[in-house]
C-alpha positions in Angstrom: 12.3 -3.1 1.9 10.2 -3.1 -1.2 7.7 -5.5 -2.0 6.3 -6.0 -5.7 3.0 -7.4 -6.6 2.2 -8.0 -10.4 -1.7 -7.5 -11.3 -3.6 -7.4 -14.7 -5.9 -4.8 -15.5 -9.2 -6.5 -16.1 -12.6 -5.9 -18.2 -14.4 -5.1 -14.8 -11.7 -2.4 -13.9 -12.4 0.0 -17.1 -14.4 3.1 -16.9 -16.5 5.1 -19.3 -13.3 6.6 -20.8 -12.2 3.2 -21.8 -9.3 2.6 -19.3 -8.8 2.0 -15.8 -10.8 3.9 -13.5 -9.1 5.9 -10.8 -10.8 4.1 -7.5 -9.0 0.8 -9.0 -5.7 2.5 -8.5 -6.9 3.3 -4.8 -7.8 -1.0 -4.5 -4.3 -1.7 -6.2 -2.8 0.9 -3.4 -4.3 -1.4 -0.7 -3.7 -5.0 -2.4 -0.1 -4.4 -2.5 -0.1 -3.3 1.1 -1.7 -5.9 2.5 0.5 -8.5 0.2 3.5 -6.7 1.6 2.4 -7.2 5.0 1.8 -11.1 4.5 5.2 -11.3 2.8 6.8 -10.1 5.9 4.9 -12.1 8.3 2.2 -10.0 9.3 -1.2 -11.1 7.9 -4.3 -9.8 9.2 -4.4 -12.6 12.1 -1.0 -11.2 13.3 -2.5 -7.4 13.6 -5.5 -8.7 15.5 -3.4 -10.6 18.1 -1.3 -7.4 18.6 -5.0 -5.8 19.5 -4.2 -3.1 16.9 -4.8 -2.6 12.9 -3.4 -0.1 10.5 -6.2 2.1 8.9 -5.7 4.5 5.9 -5.7 8.7 7.2 -5.0 9.9 3.9 -4.2 8.9 0.4 -2.4 10.8 -2.4 -2.4 9.4 -6.1 -0.6 11.1 -9.3 -1.9 9.5 -12.2 0.5 9.6 -15.0 -0.8 7.4 -18.1 -3.9 5.5 -18.8 -4.1 2.0 -18.4 -5.9 -0.1 -20.6 -7.6 -3.7 -20.5 -5.1 -6.6 -20.1 -2.2 -4.6 -19.6 -0.1 -6.2 -16.6 0.9 -3.6 -13.9 3.8 -3.9 -11.2 2.9 -2.4 -8.1 5.9 -1.7 -5.9 5.5 -0.5 -2.4 7.8 0.4 0.8 7.6 2.1 3.9 9.1 5.8 3.5 9.0 7.1 6.7 7.6 6.3 10.6 6.2 8.2 13.3 5.0 7.3 16.9 1.8 5.8 15.8 1.6 6.3 12.0 3.8 5.4 8.9 3.7 6.7 5.3 3.5 4.1 2.6 4.9 4.9 -0.9 3.5 2.7 -4.1 4.9 3.1 -7.7 3.1 1.5 -10.4 5.1 0.5 -13.6 3.5 -1.3 -16.9 5.6 -4.5 -17.3 6.0 -4.2 -21.3 8.1 -0.9 -21.1 8.4 -0.2 -17.3 6.3 3.1 -18.0 5.7 4.6 -14.5 1.6 4.5 -14.6 0.8 6.1 -11.5 2.3 6.7 -7.9 0.7 6.9 -4.4 1.7 8.1 -1.0 -0.7 6.7 1.7 -0.8 7.7 5.7 -1.8 4.6 7.8 -2.4 5.2 11.6 -2.1 2.4 14.0 -4.8 1.8 15.7 -5.8 0.0 19.0 -8.8 -2.0 18.4 -10.2 -1.8 21.8 -10.2 1.8 22.5 -10.2 3.0 18.6 -6.9 5.1 19.4 -3.9 5.9 17.8 -1.1 3.5 19.7 2.7 3.5 19.2 3.9 1.2 16.5 6.1 -1.8 18.1 9.7 -1.9 17.2 9.2 -5.4 16.0 6.9 -4.4 13.4 8.9 -1.4 12.1 11.9 -4.2 11.8 9.5 -6.6 9.9 9.2 -3.8 7.2 12.8 -3.1 7.2 12.0 0.4 8.7 14.4 2.4 11.0 13.3 3.3 14.4 11.0 6.3 14.7 12.9 9.5 14.7 16.1 8.0 13.1 
């Protein structure tokens, strides 16, 4: 199941080179992930009710085309793969006016028990909410 969030590049996102800063892309990856979770019925409160949360273990971002202030961007995200206690989420970023892909990301998230701080098996109900196959499928 894919999810799209549309955003606008703002003046405070601009770096010294006159385009969007690379750290803004990381923020966008996180924003669309949260938006996706909210859209499938897993807001932050639902995670806390489970006594667990996902945390970023790794970001990989390929920067393809600079983004300028005022440009509208579609952030599209989906869960690419599942493991027992982690997942890989992909994000594609496209400029709205012409559909050009401006960046792509792969983020590894770990499912962490809040009480112990250790990895915990991802419940089947969570995988199904995001349209994912069972672990190992």
